Structures are given as C-alpha cells and as structure tokens.
C-alpha angles and dihedrals in degrees: 000000000000117000094237090057089053090052091050091048089052090051089054090049092051092048091052091049090050092050090051091049091051096053118106115266088239090061092217131137090227093061092043091051092055095049110083093179093055093047092052092047089051092049090051093050091048087053089053091049091050093048093049090049091050089054092048092051091052089058099034114017090177098057111142101244116123117231092013092146091048090052090058091045090053090052089051092048092051092049100040102026100034092150091058097057111099129202088243092058092050092049090049091052091047097047103033111024108030094062090053092048091049092053093048093050092050089051096053098040 
C-alpha cells in the first residue's frame, strides 16, 4: 500500500475518533440534536473523512472499503448542500456507518 494512502487512512481514523469523543456522554440522539457545536464538529469530521476517501480513490479506485463512493458523496452533500443535511442523517452515519468504516480501515492497514 502506498504511503500516502496510509496517511489518509490515518486521517479517517482520527476523524472517527474525534467524532466519538464529541458525542454526548448519554449517547442519545436527543442530546446530540440539541448540541449545535457537536453537530458542526461532526459535520467537519465527515467532510475530512470524505476528502481523504476521495484522495484514496484517485490513487486506488479498487480499495476494499464498502460505500467509498457514498462517503465522498456525503462529503459533497455537506459542503454544497449544507441545508439539506438533517440531524437524523448525521446520527445514522455516526451510529451505523462509521463503526463499519473503522473496522474496514483497521483490516486493510
């Protein structure tokens, strides 16, 4: 694996760790929904994840990360369609998809 891909994978891991650190201690959607700072921090880290994935796909379009294209699309949606990203979508990403992504990255590193 190319060194730059390893760096981008590490960036994704760091962004996931930050998201997990930002989440309310209660771990509930209700608390997340009320906390604008946390939501913005999560959005920013999802943007970082999407940008890193975009760079990885340019170098290795066949990397074995499921939903890699959707990850990039989500980044683009947050940046360009910021007003169409709901709290529910962010919560779904956090709770369902980030754990899968984290496992896949650890497997290929």
